[in-house]
C-alpha positions, 0 to 999 in steps of 0.5 A: 500500500505504498507505505500507507500514503493513501489512508491519511489522505482520505478525509481530505480526498472526500470533498475533492472527490465529491466535486468531480464531474464523474462522482455519483452524488448518491455517495455523498458523505459515504465512507471511503476505504483505501483498496490499493495505492502505488507510487510511480516514479523514482524522484519528484514529482511522483504519481500516486495511482489509487483505487478507493471504495465508497461505501454507503450505510445501506451497503452499496459500494462504488470503486473510484480510480484516482491519479494524484501528483505528489511533490514537496512543493507545488509551483504556481501553475499547479496551485489550482489543481491542489487537493491537500497536504500529506499529514504524516509519514515519509512524505509528510508536508508534500503537496497532493494535487490532480495529476491531470494538470501535470504533463510530466506525470501523464508522460510517466503514466504512458511510459509505465503502460508502454513498459508492459511490466508487472510492476506497481500501478496499472498494466497494459494488456495489448490486443495487437502486436504493435508497441505503444508509442511514447514521448507524445505530448499529453492533452487531457480532454474536456467534456461531461464524461463519467470517465477521463480521457487523455490524448497523446500527440494526436495519435492515441487516446488513454481512457481512464475508467473512474469507476472501475469494475471487474472484467470482462469489460463491455467496451474492451470486448466490443472494441477488440471485436470491432478492431478484428472486424476492421470496422471503419466506423470505430477507433482501433483498440491498442489494449486494456489497463489492468491492475495487479495491485493487492486489493484491486486485482481483476479490475479493468482500469481503462483502455488505449485506443486510436485518437482522431484529432480532427474529428468533430464532436457530434453533440457540439455540431448538432447543438450549434446547428440547432441554435443557428436554426432557431436564431433565424440562420436556417431561414430558407434552408430546405428540409434536406439541408442544415444538419439533416445530411449529417443525421442521415449519414450518422444513421448509416454509420450506426447501422454499419457498426451494428452489422460488425457487432452482429458478425463478431458476436452473433444475434439470437431471436428473443422468445415471447417469454424473453420479451415479457421478462424484459418488459417486466424489468422495464416496468420495475425500472419505471416504478423505481424511477418514480420513487426517486423522481416524483415527477414521473409518478403521474405517467407510470400507468401510461408509460407502463402500457407502452412496455406491455404493448412491447411484450404483446408484439412479441407474443403475437409472433413479431420477431425481436432479435438481440445482439451486442449493441453500443449500449449508450448511443447518443450524439456525444458518442459520435465523432464526425471525421473527414471520411465519415462518422466514428462511434466511440465509448462502448461502455454502456449506460453508467447507471446500469450494472455491469451485468445489465450492460453485458446483455444482448439487446435489440438494436432499436435500443441504440436507435432510440438512444440517438432519437432521444439525443436529437431531442436533447440537442434541440432543447439545449440549443433553445436553452442556450439562446434563451439564457443568453438574453431572456428578454430577447424578442416578443412572446411570438418570437419565443414561441416561434423558436420553440416550434423550430426546436421541435421541428429541428428534432423531428427532421433530424430524427427522421433523417437518422432513421432513413439513413439507418434503414438505407444501410440494409439493416431493419427499418425502425419505422417497421417496429413503431411499438418496439421503438416507442417503448425503448424511447420511453425506457430511455427517457425514464433512465435519463430522468433518473440520471439527470436528477442525480447528476444534472438536476437543471436538465431534468425538464428535458427527459420529463418533457419527452416522457410527457410526449410519449405518455400522451401519444405524441410523436 
């Protein structure tokens, strides 16, 4: 345990941890326990790689992976990243800080992984024969992510799982298979990070994959287009213009990824009892969500009826197939490169259990997730305009912008489905009952997620639940 450096830090780490964007607020005030700690480096600055456990009084636990720097003194440029001071032991008085702010430590981490040895800290298990390049300039990526990503030299991306779980890991499995299938719509996988440290054996700590430096974030692109449209910039643009061609090509890209996953893992037809069991789980999730988010309670009967309709469709003999899917598909998981879209982040929904994320699912779950994302992009673009100047425009003008937001979402949702169907996969329009049920299940999930992590965005999924419960498309 690296001479017990981690335990004295736990009281000071608690408030810092609770301020991280990847922290689950349900564990605020939870008891922290040290699982493993390794100090990397021969001289200052040192890299403290640690795994800690947050334990709630009801017995629920989460593991968190930390990367902290340790120096005898902290230069001014690193003061904003300061966490605490070591209170006792061999490093008493040394400063502890967020290692992501220190390029020297990120370089040390890459060299450690490239070494491939069984020493302290994380170990890279390569999935190919090519060595990992070193000496690349690190650059932590911004964004609202449940993990941490660091780009090195515009060539590779290190993804650190902030809530590590025992393997096998869904994203590592998916990217490994897609790399073997030479899928052009996903990044290549270099390898996965594991731990040999006592207390953290078996945890999958992250992965290293191809980085796409010139690719544009699909979410940011969509929000920008939506905002421009609502601000009159798209006046006169035909229905096929704006973001619509990108939405259509994104649908084709997602269909290509589903095809590659089908070839790699296969698919199977769900029986009527299988579907009935899944519909029962959807109803149970709805009940639990309504207990956590009271605003959902008024919709439980009508949304539950959508889930029951899904079970009846399978009971009447309509085929429902399941396979490995993305698991958490939205615009933020899509990057637009010069030669087309790339789909990334195959970890699955962060609020689901590892067992749930590993289950084969109908591909329409991914389609429903993207449909929900177009709605999010439109609503976010609208909120951006209205927050910039709440008094801007007449009531009629504000109503016009809101109608344009709804129209933008509908237009791009349709284009995405058209693109998906044009790639030879099943046409989502031919499964309206199934797609509607999955979209409602996704909106319920979003409501719980937002209530925990981003309560200011809760009205977005609640509006979708209202629309779906009342039969609006």
